[in-house]
N, C-alpha and C positions, 0 to 999 in steps of 0.2 A: 616434518617431524612435528611442529606446533600444530598442525592441522589435525593430525592424527590424534594428538594429545586431546585436543579440543573435542573432537568426536567421541574420544572415549569416555571423556568427562560426561558428555551429554548423554551417552548411550549406556553407562554403566550405573545403575540404580543404586549400588552400595556406595558409591563416592560421596554423594549428597542427596539425601531424599527428596529435597525441594525440587532438585532438578527434573524429577520424573513429571511434574506439575508444569513445566515450562511450555508457553505457547510456541516456542521453537521447535518442539518435538513434532508439531503437525506439519511442519514444512517439508513439502514433496517435490517443489519444483527444482531444487539444487541439492547437492549433498550438503551437509551442515557445513564442511569446511568451507565450500563455494560460497555459502550464504554468510559465513560469520568472519571471514578472514579479510583484511583490507588488501590492496595492491591488486585486485582482480580488475579494476578500471584505473585509467589515468586519474591522478588526484585533481579534484576541481571540475572534473568533466560532468556533462548532463547525465551520462551513463551512471557515474558515482552517485551523483546527487539522486537520481532515481532509484538506485540500489539501496541506499541509505534510507531514503523515504519508505521504501518497501519494509526494510528491516525495523525501522520505528514504527511502523503499523503493527507489526506483529508484535513489538515488545510492549508497545502501549496497552494492549488488552491482556497482556500476561498476568496470571495471578501471584507469580512469584518473582515480579520486577525487581522488587527491593531486595530480596536475597541474592539475586542474579547480581545487582549492582554491588552489593556489600563482597560478594565473593570476588568479583573482578577487581575490586579496589583493593581488597586484603590481600590478594594473592597475585597483583599485578599481572594480570591476565592480558595476553594480546589478542587483538581483534575486537569484534563488536560485542558488547555484554550490555544487557539492559537498555538496549537501544542508543547507546553512547559509543562513539569510537574511543581508540586509545588518545586521540588528542583531546576530545572532549573531556576525558576523566583526567588528562594532565592539566587543563586548563582550570577545571574544577578544583583540583587540589592545590593549584597555585591560588587561586581566589580565596579557598578556605583558609590557607595559610595567612594570606594578607588580612583577611578579617579577624583571625585569632590574634594575628601581631596587633592590629588597631583596636581591639577588645582588651589586650593586655597594656596598651599605652593608655586608654581611657581609665583602667583600673589603677595604674599607678598615678595618674593625675588626680584622680579622687581620694586615693590614701595620702597624697602630697596636701591636698586641700584640707582634708581631715586633720592633718598634724599640724597644719598652720592654723586651723580653727582652735585646736587644743591650746597651741602655744599662746594664741591670742588671749583666750579664755584664763590661761594660768597666770598670764601677765597682767590681765585686767583685775585678777582678784587679789594680786598682791597688793594693789594700790589702797 
């Protein structure tokens, strides 16, 4: 079902206009579903690594790689998109979440330091 949906998305020009420019549309050695869905090879096997390498090579030259990545991330798509596996996207999402958390911690720390400086300047102006 997911494989059929993926093929329809990539072959229906009305779905998203950017998709008609994807480098993956030139893939002729396998069906799109075989090419883009995980589980074809044993996880971690040399065959899977070689397959992912071929996928990434296609995606690396793609003029709409960024749009593809945004689409997959926004729609929680299964399979390979923009040269990334589902696991790659999950790890990136987790990393970005941690980075945002750290950034918000730093922002809170800066505000606290600013409040302390204001309090100190207020106290020293009372003297």
